[in-house]
VOBADO-618296 format. One record per residue (C-alpha): residue in one letter; x, z, y. Coordinates in steps of 0.05 Angstrom, whole numbers, padded with zeros to 5 digits, always signed. Example, Ala and Ser with C-alpha at 12.3 -4.5 7.8 and 13.67 -1.06 7.14 Angstrom:
<rs>
A+00246+00156-00090S+00273+00143-00021
</rs>
This chain:
<rs>
M-00359+00583-00157D-00322+00517-00144Q-00274+00533-00201I-00333+00547-00248I-00364+00480-00230I-00298+00443-00241S-00288+00477-00308F-00359+00462-00329A-00352+00389-00308K-00288+00382-00349S-00321+00413-00409F-00382+00369-00400R-00339+00306-00398L-00302+00327-00460F-00368+00343-00495S-00395+00276-00472L-00335+00241-00503F-00351+00273-00570L-00424+00253-00562V-00404+00181-00547L-00360+00181-00609G-00418+00210-00647M-00464+00154-00622M-00413+00102-00641S-00409+00130-00711S-00485+00132-00714V-00488+00059-00694I-00435+00041-00744F-00471+00077-00800G-00540+00056-00775N-00569+00126-00763E-00616+00109-00704A-00653+00176-00706E-00589+00214-00694L-00571+00165-00639D-00636+00180-00601K-00625+00255-00607L-00555+00248-00578K-00581+00206-00520D-00633+00260-00504R-00580+00315-00505I-00535+00275-00457D-00593+00265-00409E-00609+00339-00410L-00537+00359-00397E-00531+00308-00340E-00594+00337-00307L-00567+00408-00314L-00500+00389-00284E-00534+00354-00225K-00575+00417-00210I-00513+00461-00212E-00474+00414-00167K-00531+00412-00116Q-00536+00488-00117N-00461+00494-00106A-00464+00447-00046S-00522+00486-00015D-00485+00552-00027R-00427+00526+00016I-00473+00514+00076H-00492+00578+00113L-00547+00571+00165T-00567+00626+00214S-00608+00624+00278D-00631+00668+00335F-00693+00666+00379R-00698+00699+00447L-00755+00712+00495M-00735+00730+00567H-00772+00755+00629H-00734+00754+00695N-00756+00783+00761Y-00711+00753+00816Q-00707+00779+00887Y-00664+00741+00938F-00647+00759+01010G-00593+00736+01058E-00580+00702+01124N-00582+00629+01141P-00510+00611+01160Q-00534+00560+01212T-00589+00600+01247S-00571+00672+01227E-00644+00682+01209R-00660+00729+01152E-00685+00695+01088S-00718+00724+01027D-00752+00700+00964H-00783+00728+00900V-00789+00690+00834V-00813+00710+00765V-00786+00667+00707N-00805+00670+00633Q-00759+00633+00585L-00744+00624+00512R-00680+00604+00477F-00668+00580+00406R-00601+00571+00372L-00584+00543+00303N-00516+00560+00275M-00482+00527+00215R-00418+00543+00178T-00394+00508+00115S-00331+00508+00074I-00318+00435+00057V-00258+00450+00014N-00214+00512+00008K-00174+00497+00071L-00226+00460+00112R-00285+00492+00148F-00339+00466+00196T-00375+00507+00248G-00432+00483+00293R-00486+00508+00340I-00543+00473+00376T-00582+00507+00432V-00646+00494+00470F-00677+00530+00530K-00747+00525+00557N-00785+00555+00616W-00855+00577+00596G-00906+00523+00614E-00853+00471+00631N-00829+00411+00592E-00771+00399+00640F-00731+00439+00689V-00666+00421+00722D-00615+00466+00755P-00551+00425+00748P-00485+00463+00745D-00418+00438+00771L-00394+00436+00699T-00436+00426+00637G-00456+00491+00602T-00502+00502+00543G-00494+00577+00548V-00543+00577+00606P-00604+00532+00616N-00602+00469+00658D-00656+00428+00623T-00698+00428+00560S-00654+00380+00520L-00626+00400+00453R-00552+00415+00467L-00491+00414+00423E-00457+00479+00442R-00402+00477+00390A-00382+00432+00332Y-00311+00436+00306L-00268+00433+00243D-00217+00486+00224Y-00161+00463+00178F-00118+00520+00151I-00050+00488+00138N-00025+00553+00107D-00030+00628+00121T+00009+00619+00186F-00015+00554+00219S-00085+00526+00230F-00113+00467+00268S-00181+00459+00301A-00214+00398+00332G-00282+00382+00363R-00328+00417+00412L-00291+00483+00414P-00322+00553+00415G-00312+00558+00490S-00373+00602+00505G-00391+00673+00487G-00320+00700+00485P-00299+00772+00494P-00330+00816+00522M-00397+00779+00517E-00409+00806+00447L-00419+00876+00475M-00483+00861+00514E-00504+00810+00460N-00501+00866+00408T-00465+00821+00359P-00395+00812+00329R-00346+00771+00371K-00362+00696+00367S-00302+00667+00403T-00228+00680+00413Y-00224+00659+00485P-00241+00711+00539V-00299+00695+00586G-00254+00711+00645A-00211+00650+00627Y-00266+00600+00614S-00335+00595+00583I-00353+00521+00583E-00364+00463+00536L-00294+00440+00520D-00279+00382+00473G-00208+00383+00447L-00155+00408+00399V-00127+00476+00382L-00062+00494+00345S-00059+00567+00323W+00002+00605+00298N-00012+00671+00265L+00050+00714+00270P+00070+00769+00221D+00040+00838+00235Y+00083+00879+00281W+00076+00954+00286K+00001+00965+00297M-00013+00894+00321R-00034+00827+00290P-00007+00775+00340A-00023+00701+00347L-00006+00643+00393R-00053+00586+00410F-00047+00520+00447I-00111+00486+00470Y-00119+00417+00499G-00188+00396+00522E-00228+00351+00567V-00289+00370+00609G-00331+00343+00665A-00341+00270+00646T-00408+00234+00648G-00427+00165+00625G-00411+00128+00561D-00369+00068+00582I-00301+00064+00550F-00277+00034+00616R-00307+00086+00663D-00324+00076+00736E-00275+00109+00783D-00332+00155+00804I-00333+00188+00736H-00279+00239+00729T-00253+00275+00668M-00212+00338+00678R-00158+00351+00626V-00147+00424+00610A-00085+00456+00579I-00090+00529+00556Y-00034+00573+00528Q-00058+00638+00497A-00021+00697+00467E-00063+00751+00434A-00058+00812+00390E-00109+00851+00351L-00095+00925+00360L-00102+00965+00296F-00090+01038+00315R-00122+01096+00279N-00193+01106+00304V-00180+01053+00357E-00189+00978+00349G-00175+00929+00405L-00156+00861+00431L-00102+00844+00481I-00100+00773+00508Y-00057+00735+00559D-00085+00667+00577H-00055+00613+00622L-00100+00554+00640Q-00079+00493+00679I-00118+00432+00704D-00074+00380+00736D-00128+00332+00761V-00187+00371+00789G-00235+00321+00817L-00309+00305+00827S-00360+00285+00775L-00420+00242+00790E-00461+00307+00790N-00417+00336+00845I-00426+00273+00886R-00501+00272+00875R-00508+00344+00898T-00466+00330+00960Q-00511+00270+00976I-00572+00315+00971I-00541+00361+01022A-00525+00302+01069N-00595+00271+01060A-00627+00336+01081T-00609+00315+01152G-00661+00259+01146L-00609+00204+01156E-00593+00149+01106T-00523+00161+01079Q-00469+00125+01041V-00409+00152+01001V-00347+00117+01029Q-00289+00158+01002I-00283+00188+00932P-00217+00221+00912E-00196+00212+00840S-00160+00279+00842M-00163+00335+00893A-00120+00392+00867V-00082+00427+00812V-00113+00493+00788Q-00076+00548+00751R-00108+00611+00723D-00075+00671+00690V-00118+00722+00654I-00101+00789+00623H-00157+00819+00580L-00155+00886+00544Q-00213+00909+00502L-00218+00973+00461H-00267+01004+00411L-00259+01079+00405T-00292+01094+00338P-00298+01171+00344F-00336+01164+00410S-00376+01100+00393L-00349+01073+00458D-00326+01002+00477T-00290+00987+00542Y-00254+00928+00573F-00213+00907+00633S-00196+00837+00657Y-00152+00813+00714I-00155+00740+00735S-00108+00705+00783N-00123+00636+00810I-00078+00587+00847I-00109+00524+00876K-00061+00472+00903S-00098+00420+00945N-00070+00350+00956G-00110+00341+01021K-00159+00289+00995F-00234+00298+01005L-00302+00267+00992Q-00332+00232+01054I-00404+00212+01067N-00421+00169+01128I-00486+00148+01161K-00503+00085+01124G-00475+00021+01157T-00430+00060+01205D-00363+00094+01207I-00394+00159+01231P-00380+00215+01181I-00438+00262+01167L-00407+00305+01113C-00338+00314+01082V-00321+00360+01026G-00249+00376+01009L-00222+00428+00963N-00209+00479+01017R-00240+00449+01080E-00312+00436+01100D-00302+00389+01159C-00283+00315+01164L-00213+00326+01189P-00156+00310+01141A-00152+00372+01098G-00077+00372+01090S-00041+00401+01030S-00053+00475+01021T-00048+00529+00969R-00101+00582+00960H-00092+00646+00921S-00149+00688+00895H-00161+00742+00843A-00217+00779+00807Y-00227+00843+00767N-00277+00853+00711I-00290+00923+00684G-00342+00944+00633T-00362+00994+00581R-00415+01003+00527Y-00434+01070+00495Q-00477+01084+00434L-00518+01146+00449P-00508+01204+00399I-00581+01207+00378D-00599+01222+00306V-00640+01161+00292K-00632+01102+00244L-00617+01052+00301P-00589+01089+00362P-00593+01055+00430K-00534+01032+00471I-00522+01031+00546G-00473+00986+00582L-00444+00976+00651E-00405+00916+00679Y-00372+00907+00747H-00341+00844+00777Q-00304+00836+00843A-00269+00773+00869S-00236+00750+00933K-00248+00689+00977W-00230+00621+00946Y-00244+00649+00876F-00280+00605+00827A-00283+00606+00752T-00302+00556+00699V-00350+00606+00668Y-00424+00621+00659H-00447+00690+00640G-00504+00674+00593D-00565+00717+00605L-00537+00751+00667N-00572+00712+00721Q-00607+00659+00679T-00587+00602+00726A-00531+00552+00729N-00526+00562+00804I-00451+00568+00817N-00461+00617+00874F-00495+00670+00831A-00463+00663+00762F-00438+00734+00748H-00365+00720+00734N-00361+00664+00787V-00381+00706+00847A-00335+00709+00907G-00359+00779+00923T-00384+00835+00878A-00432+00839+00820I-00458+00897+00778H-00497+00897+00713L-00530+00956+00680Y-00566+00948+00613W-00599+00986+00556I-00600+00958+00485Q-00656+00985+00440P-00651+00961+00367L-00719+00955+00334E-00696+00930+00266K-00630+00909+00236N-00633+00839+00268L-00683+00852+00324F-00669+00886+00391L-00695+00893+00462R-00649+00893+00523F-00670+00919+00591G-00624+00902+00648Y-00612+00906+00723Q-00560+00864+00758R-00543+00855+00831V-00499+00799+00858D-00472+00804+00929T-00436+00740+00950D-00390+00740+01011Y-00375+00665+01007E-00417+00605+00986K-00388+00549+00945I-00403+00477+00963I-00369+00437+00908F-00299+00468+00914S-00303+00490+00986T-00320+00560+01009I-00356+00582+01072E-00374+00652+01093H-00446+00665+01074K-00472+00734+01053Q-00527+00730+01001H-00557+00780+00952L-00592+00768+00886I-00625+00823+00845D-00649+00808+00774T-00690+00858+00735Y-00702+00832+00665V-00724+00847+00594L-00709+00805+00533L-00727+00806+00459N-00676+00777+00410A-00686+00762+00336R-00633+00737+00287F-00651+00707+00220
</rs>
């Protein structure tokens, strides 16, 4: 289409030149009637060209959206770690979510992709459940959020460059329960957060039955505030990610194999972390004061192996992820005293919960994620699908992820892929139309350890979520 427009524009300019020459000759020979006709024809052609150019610009912009209604029935039970008393609660939450997606080809080698998202609880104009890292993939207030906005520049068939708010949410295997094609390259086991940064991709030649690629990602996350000279309280974590991947193209079997290494050299506290810690300290009824804020508390390394397969003859998808975390503490911690005194009331280090010097330490943890989705062999136009997911992680495990609709909360203790314990999710997808489906689900999260900022204390809690959602794409 672009080539047609360019060709038409060139022809129009050439034709206009002849018309101008014609007008000059008409002026010279005094034929005013012919001059008026030529002017009218030029105006008509200019109007036609303007319409075609506008149509071409609108054709390059592709807008899609999805709308989701959700009903969650939460049941919580556990023991109070201080009193050992049994606690329980029951909450019903109705929510809606709206997303607007945009993709446009600016020129042949340059493409823009964006998404904005908004959540809302029924009957509420505001609700706040602040996470430890920002995340538009799950609700934390009713603001309109920029989930992704980035440019892709294709240098050639081998190299490409991306910059902006990267597609850090909804990676594999999230597309299985979302009943949609894959929307991100980066596995949810590695990270699923808002990440602003740069990506350099290298697409290697096909080898055997594989289409390999290498990626380097640099990003920043966790900052708040808008001052160019930020307060020392406001901390930005710089993230480096190295990823090797290969699309598997076997007969009757398609798949994806990914190795991902993530490193954060300056894990620290944001103002949100500090505010939440103060809330915990103020629960004692005493007036408190933050007296010690570490700029950096640790180095975090994460290695992820993710294998995902689609077995076409059986209409079966399956995946397996292994995640290994290493957290190297530098011994620094956040300290809150009783206001006007040197008496500490609360200290939070990376690996310690008391007010003693934490000391340098290294903590190892790991997690497994296993899942499958099967399309039932029923002779109907839109057959249903059933899915099962299982997560298990050891003490000290934490992940920079949110799991979307699984447990519609940003609470770091119950986010499915962030649990230091076990979690299971069973769901049924029932398509109603091509772009309309229902999903019925049951998930249970059993935590063995509770996270307070980065620290972990033994605290057994259980959360059950029985939910139904209706999703429409248009």
